[in-house]
C-alpha positions in Angstrom: 18.7 33.1 28.1 20.4 30.8 30.6 24.1 31.5 31.7 24.9 27.7 31.9 28.6 27.3 32.0 28.6 23.7 31.0 26.5 21.6 28.6 26.7 17.9 28.5 25.6 16.1 25.4 24.9 12.3 25.9 25.9 10.7 22.5 27.3 7.2 23.4 24.4 5.0 22.4 24.6 2.4 19.7 21.1 3.0 18.4 20.3 -0.7 17.6 16.8 0.1 16.4 18.2 2.0 13.5 19.5 -1.3 12.2 22.7 0.5 10.8 26.3 0.1 11.5 26.5 3.9 11.6 26.5 5.5 15.0 22.9 6.7 15.6 24.0 10.4 16.3 26.0 10.4 13.0 22.9 9.7 10.8 22.3 12.7 8.5 19.3 15.0 8.8 18.8 17.8 6.4 22.5 17.9 5.6 24.1 17.5 8.9 24.5 14.6 11.5 22.1 14.5 14.4 25.0 15.5 16.7 25.6 18.7 14.7 22.0 19.9 15.4 22.5 19.1 19.1 25.9 20.9 19.3 24.1 23.9 17.9 21.5 23.8 20.7 24.4 23.6 23.2 26.2 26.6 21.7 23.1 28.7 21.7 23.6 29.0 25.6 27.1 30.4 25.0 28.6 28.0 27.5 32.3 27.8 28.5 32.5 24.2 27.5 30.5 21.5 25.9 31.2 17.9 27.1 30.2 15.3 24.6 29.8 11.8 26.0 30.9 9.3 23.4 30.9 5.5 23.2 29.7 3.5 20.2 31.3 5.1 17.1 33.3 7.6 19.3 36.0 8.1 16.5 33.5 9.0 13.9 31.9 11.5 16.3 35.2 13.0 17.3 36.3 13.3 13.6 33.1 15.1 12.5 33.2 17.6 15.4 37.0 18.3 15.0 36.1 20.6 12.1 33.5 22.5 14.0 34.1 26.2 14.2 33.7 26.1 18.0 35.9 22.9 18.4 37.9 24.5 21.1 35.0 24.5 23.5 34.2 20.8 23.0 35.4 18.1 25.3 35.0 14.4 24.9 34.4 11.8 27.6 34.2 8.1 26.8 31.4 6.1 28.4 32.3 2.4 28.2 30.2 0.3 28.9 27.0 2.3 28.5 25.1 1.8 31.7 22.5 4.6 31.4 22.1 8.4 31.7 23.3 8.6 35.3 26.3 6.6 34.6 27.1 9.0 31.7 27.2 11.9 34.1 29.2 9.9 36.6 32.0 9.3 34.0 32.0 13.2 33.3 32.6 14.0 37.0 36.4 14.5 36.5 35.7 16.9 33.5 33.1 18.7 35.3 35.5 19.8 38.1 34.6 21.1 41.5 32.4 24.0 40.3 31.0 23.4 36.8 28.4 26.2 37.2 24.9 25.5 35.9 24.9 22.1 33.9 22.4 21.6 31.1 22.0 18.0 29.8 21.1 17.4 26.2 20.8 14.3 24.0 22.5 13.5 20.7 19.5 12.0 19.2 17.1 15.1 19.9 17.7 17.3 16.9 14.3 19.2 16.9 14.9 20.9 20.2 15.7 24.7 19.6 18.3 26.8 21.4 15.5 29.1 22.4 13.7 26.3 24.3 17.0 25.1 26.0 17.7 28.7 27.1 14.2 29.0 28.5 14.7 25.9 30.6 18.0 27.2 32.0 16.4 30.5 32.7 13.6 28.9 34.6 16.2 26.9 36.7 17.9 30.2 37.5 14.9 31.9 38.5 13.8 29.3 40.9 16.9 29.8 43.1 20.4 28.3 43.6 19.2 24.8 44.8 16.5 24.2 42.2 16.7 22.0 39.0 14.4 22.0 36.0 13.2 19.1 33.7 11.9 19.7 30.2 8.7 17.7 29.7 6.4 17.2 26.7 2.8 16.3 26.5 2.4 13.5 23.8 -0.4 11.9 22.1 1.6 8.5 22.2 3.9 8.5 25.2 5.1 5.0 24.5 8.8 4.6 25.2 9.2 7.6 27.6 9.4 8.0 31.3 6.3 9.5 32.8 5.9 12.7 34.8 4.0 12.3 38.1 2.5 15.4 39.5 0.8 15.8 42.9 -2.7 17.1 43.5 -1.4 20.7 43.4 0.3 20.2 40.1 3.8 20.3 41.5 6.3 17.7 40.3 6.6 14.5 42.3 8.7 12.0 40.4 9.6 10.4 37.1 8.7 6.8 36.4 10.6 5.0 33.7 8.1 3.1 31.3 9.5 -0.3 32.4 8.7 0.5 35.9 5.2 2.2 35.4 2.0 0.9 37.0 -1.0 0.7 34.6 -2.2 4.1 35.8 1.1 5.8 35.4 1.5 4.3 31.9 -1.6 6.2 30.9 0.0 9.6 31.7 0.6 11.8 28.7 3.3 14.1 30.1 6.8 12.6 29.6 10.3 13.3 30.5 12.4 14.4 27.4 15.6 13.7 29.5 16.7 17.3 29.1 17.7 18.8 32.5 19.2 22.0 34.0 21.1 21.5 37.2 22.9 23.5 39.8 26.4 22.0 39.2 27.6 21.5 42.8 24.4 19.9 43.9 24.5 17.7 40.7 28.0 16.5 41.6 26.9 15.8 45.2 24.1 13.5 43.9 26.0 11.5 41.3 27.9 9.1 43.8 24.7 8.2 45.3 22.9 6.9 42.2 22.2 3.3 42.0 20.8 0.6 39.5 18.0 -0.9 41.5 15.4 -0.8 38.7 14.0 -3.1 36.0 16.8 -2.3 33.4 19.6 -2.5 35.9 20.8 0.9 34.7 22.0 4.1 36.5 19.2 6.7 35.7 19.8 10.5 35.9 16.0 10.7 36.8 17.0 9.6 40.3 18.7 12.9 40.8 15.1 14.5 40.6 14.0 12.1 43.2 16.9 13.2 45.6 16.1 16.8 45.1 12.4 16.1 46.0 13.5 14.0 49.1 15.8 16.9 50.4 13.1 19.5 49.9 14.6 21.3 46.9 12.4 22.5 44.1 12.1 20.6 40.8 10.5 22.4 38.0 8.8 20.5 35.3 8.6 22.8 32.3 6.5 21.6 29.4 7.8 22.4 26.0 5.4 24.6 23.9 5.9 22.4 20.7 5.7 18.6 21.4 7.8 18.0 18.2 10.8 19.5 20.0 10.7 16.7 22.6 11.0 13.8 20.2 14.1 11.6 20.2 15.2 9.5 17.2 15.5 5.9 17.6 14.3 4.4 14.3 14.8 5.3 10.7 11.0 5.9 10.5 11.5 8.6 13.3 14.4 10.1 11.4 12.2 10.5 8.4 9.4 12.3 10.4 12.0 14.6 12.1 13.4 15.5 8.6 10.1 17.1 7.5 9.8 19.0 10.7 13.4 20.5 10.1 12.8 20.9 6.5 9.8 23.2 7.2 11.8 25.3 9.5 14.5 25.7 6.8 11.9 26.5 4.1 10.2 29.1 6.3 13.5 30.7 7.1 14.3 31.2 3.4 10.7 32.4 2.7 11.1 35.0 5.4 14.3 36.2 3.7 12.7 36.9 0.4 13.2 33.7 -1.4 10.1 32.6 -3.5 9.6 28.9 -3.1 6.8 27.9 -5.4 6.0 24.4 -3.9 7.4 23.9 -0.5 6.1 20.3 -0.4 8.4 19.2 -3.3 11.4 21.4 -2.5 14.3 19.9 -0.4 16.8 22.4 1.0 19.6 21.3 3.4 21.0 23.1 6.4 23.8 25.5 5.5 22.4 26.7 2.2 22.6 30.4 1.3 20.1 32.0 -1.0 19.8 35.7 -1.8 16.4 37.5 -1.9 14.5 37.6 -5.2 15.6 34.1 -6.1 12.9 31.7 -7.3 13.0 28.0 -6.5 10.7 26.0 -8.6 9.0 22.6 -7.8 10.9 19.3 -7.4 14.3 20.9 -6.6 17.0 19.4 -4.3 19.6 21.8 -2.9 22.2 20.1 -0.8 24.5 21.7 2.0 27.3 23.8 1.0 25.5 25.6 -1.9 25.4 29.3 -2.3 22.8 31.1 -4.5 22.8 34.8 -5.2 19.9 37.1 -5.6 17.4 37.1 -8.4 18.3 33.6 -9.7 16.0 30.8 -10.9 16.5 27.3 -9.9 14.4 24.3 -11.1 12.1 22.6 -11.7 13.7 19.2 -11.2 17.2 20.6 -10.4 19.8 19.1 -8.2 22.5 21.4 -6.8 25.3 19.6 -4.8 28.0 20.6 -2.5 30.3 23.4 -3.9 27.7 24.8 -6.3 27.7 28.7 -6.5 25.1 30.6 -8.5 26.1 34.2 -8.9 23.3 36.8 -9.1 20.9 36.3 -11.9 22.0 32.9 -12.9 19.5 30.3 -14.0 19.7 26.5 -13.6 16.6 24.6 -14.8 15.0 21.4 -15.8 16.8 18.2 -15.0 20.2 19.9 -14.5 22.6 18.9 -11.9 25.6 20.9 -10.6 28.4 19.9 -8.3 31.5 21.9 -7.4 30.7 24.5 -10.1 30.3 28.2 -10.3 27.7 29.5 -12.7 28.4 33.1 -13.3 26.2 36.3 -13.2 23.4 35.9 -15.7 24.6 32.6 -17.0 22.0 29.9 -17.9 21.9 26.1 -18.0 18.3 25.5 -18.4 17.9 22.0 -19.6 19.1 18.3 -19.1 22.7 19.2 -18.4 25.5 18.1 -15.9 27.9 20.7 -14.7 30.6 19.1 -12.6 33.9 20.8 -11.5 33.3 23.7 -13.8 33.5 27.5 -13.8 30.9 29.1 -16.2 31.5 32.7 -16.9 29.0 35.5 -16.7 26.5 35.7 -19.4 27.3 32.2 -21.0 24.5 29.9 -22.2 24.8 26.2 -21.7 22.6 24.3 -24.3 20.3 21.5 -23.5 22.0 18.1 -23.0 25.5 19.5 -22.3 27.8 17.4 -20.2 30.9 18.5 -18.4 32.7 15.1 -18.2 34.9 15.7 -15.2 35.9 12.2 -14.0 38.4 10.0 -15.7 37.9 7.1 -13.5 40.7 8.0 -11.1 40.5 11.9 -10.6 38.1 14.9 -11.0 39.3 17.5 -13.5 38.0 21.2 -14.0 36.7 23.1 -17.0 36.7 26.8 -17.5 34.1 28.5 -19.7 34.7 32.1 -20.3 32.2 35.0 -20.2 29.6 35.1 -23.0 30.4 31.6 -24.2 27.6 29.8 -26.3 27.7 25.9 -25.7 25.6 24.2 -28.3 23.0 21.6 -27.3 24.3 18.1 -26.7 27.9 19.3 -26.3 30.3 17.0 -24.3 33.3 18.8 -22.8 35.9 16.3 -21.6 37.9 17.9 -18.7 40.4 19.4 -18.1 39.4 21.9 -20.7 39.2 25.6 -21.4 36.5 27.3 -23.5 37.4 31.0 -24.1 35.3 34.1 -23.7 32.7 34.4 -26.5 33.5 31.1 -27.9 30.9 28.8 -29.5 30.5 25.0 -29.8 28.1 23.4 -32.4 25.3 21.1 -31.3 26.6 17.6 -30.6 30.3 18.7 -30.4 32.7 16.6 -28.4 35.4 18.8 -27.0 38.2 16.5 -26.2 40.4 16.5 -23.1 43.0 19.3 -22.9 41.5 21.3 -25.8 42.1 25.0 -25.7 39.2 26.7 -27.3 40.2 30.3 -27.9 38.2 33.4 -27.4 35.5 33.9 -29.9 36.4 30.6 -31.8 33.8 28.3 -33.1 34.3 24.5 -32.8 32.1 21.8 -34.1 32.1 18.1 -34.8 33.3 14.8 -33.2 36.0 15.4 -32.1 35.5 19.2 -32.2 37.7 21.2 -34.4 37.9 24.8 -35.2 35.4 25.8 -37.9 37.2 27.1 -41.0 40.5 26.3 -39.3 40.6 29.6 -37.4 37.1 29.8 -36.1 36.6 33.1 -38.0 33.5 32.0 -40.0 30.1 32.0 -38.4 28.4 28.6 -38.1 24.9 28.0 -39.4 21.9 28.2 -37.0 21.6 24.4 -37.5 25.1 23.8 -36.3 24.6 26.0 -33.2 21.1 25.1 -32.4 20.3 24.8 -28.6 17.7 25.6 -26.1 18.0 28.4 -23.6 
């Protein structure tokens, strides 16, 4: 693993091809913005600092990263106007200082790159000697839009040519520059003031640093990435969708390796940051968003949507067409059919009947419902929050438990609006009154 002391993330671009007012690096991918994936790549190197170059949508990027667990290592530099990758490093010069150590340059729109690959690039640079730099390259079936790598007859790196400046022969080359570099910091700083904009785009290219190294007899390593997917940048919504599947497969494979049985990965969507215990089964057509925690030996799906703040304790089951948000489903509890659990706490061993709705929103604010252990909620029950259903309590099918009701332990409530059966809930209700599906 590289010992890079400084990582620079270029994240200032507007991303006009996304056709969105949202900054490109703030588009979500499997539950986190693009910039979040790239910060993870940077931190995999355990650097002293990460400099994020911002421009378009700078405030949104800063606000998102302010809550990052490693926020104290993040620094922000504004690039305005955005005049190319070389210019981005030039505006970082003051933050880099006189001796930044090894400097790795990453891009805020390259979420598929892994920390391992970045570490290998940095290690290759270190192994080549104090004056060498390294470039991460990729061999692509369709290199359109990328700068091409030109090698000599001996296979050694010669130069990078931006696509707009390519000859017809160079345009046919399949090996491209991903834009990810590892530099010796002092040598990089010496090159930055000498970068110019004499090219078809009139921009300051960081690729010219490689040309300076070659001209001065220093080694430039062109290191091909093993998986070409890692070298892909995101410039359009179509590319974002393609990248989503690549990352989704990685997430699913990690859960499978940890003992989670995913019956149909092709129809299962699990975001970054989801915790699932071993022995849990995830059935087809299930969506699990970031911020969900699922215990061991649970069952989820099919056609289930678990949103942020959902917690399933060990052995809980949430099934067909059931949605949960900001809710805890206790150990061994079940909500198997056609239900909405919003802002609820469902006690261990409780059973939520088909069609049950926790009506948590009054048009202005969300409210919570507490369901005690071993409660039996009849099919079609509507519980208007805030509300409390006591341990072992029962609601009859179709009951509407109105706002602020206190259903006591062991009580039986039925009707619209729901009332205690027999006045004190002491009498058992009929199987027809309590009918539900489990």
